[in-house]
N, C-alpha and C positions, 0 to 999 in steps of 0.2 A: 137833189144834191147828186153830183155824177159818182155812180158806183165805180170802184177803182179794183183791181186785181192786182196787188204789189207783187205777191208771190210770183205770178205768171212773168210779171216785167221783170222781177229778179232773175229768173231762172233764165229767161231768153237771154237777159245781158251777159250773165255767167256763159252761157253756151256762146255767144259772140265771141267774149273775150278769149274763151278756149280756141275757138276756130281762129283767131288773130294770132294767136301764140303759135299754133300749128303751121299757119300758113309764114309767121315770120322764121321758124325754126326751118322750114324748106327752104326759105330764101337764103338762109344764112348756109346752107348745106349746100346748095347749090355754087354758091362762091362765084368766081368770076369765069364758069363753064358757061358754055352755049354760043349760040349765034347773036345776031344783031336783035332779033327779033325776041329772044329769051331776054336780053338784056332791057329790053324795050318794056317786056312784059313784067320785069323785076322793078323798073322804075314805076310804071303805074300801080302797082299793088303796093310797093312802098307809101305811096302816096295817098292810096285809098285806106290803107290801115291807119295812117297818121289822122286822116279826117274822121274815121268812125272812132279813135279812142278819143278824140277831141268833143264829138258828138255824144259818146258815153259817159265823158266825164261832165260836160253840161246837164245832161239830164239827171245824174244823180244829185248835183247840186239843187236843180230845180226841184226834186222831188223831196230833198232834206231841208229846202225852204219851206216847201208846202207843209211837211210835215211839222215842222217849228211852230208855222202859224196856226194849225190846226190845233198843238198842243197849247198854245197861248189861248186861243179862243175857249178850249175846253176848262183852262184854269179858271180865266176870267169868268165863265158861266158859272163855277162851282162856287166861286167867290160871291159870285151875287147871290145864288141861292143861300149860301150860309148866313151872309148878312140880314136878308129877308125872313128867314126861318131858323133862327139858330138851334132851337129845341129840335125841329125836325132833324137837324144835320147830326146832332148830338144822339138822338135815337138811331138814326141810320148807322152812324158810327161804331154805335154799341152793338146793333144787329150784326155787322159785318164781324167784328170783333168774335160776337159768341159764336158765329159759324165757322170762323178760321180756328177757334179754340176747340170746337167739336171735330173739325176736320184733323186735326193735329193729335187728339185726344185718341183716335183710333189707331 
């Protein structure tokens, strides 16, 4: 099973979104000022920003689909276990209930 670090990916995506927002703010502050090369740079940056936003959106959806699939597989696994070993599931549930009760009592 591939080990992932979603926290690092989430942090990187957040920082990239902040950098994109700063770049867009700079572009809007420049307005129509500048020479032809500045206008060309502005157009290239706007195109790049749009492409990066699309990629960030797609990666979020892919990650959400993957997490949803994992949750479904886990639920199916728990369901199989409880159907095969109902009394074990009852004991495990009671154990968790006792642990939570002890934690909340303190």
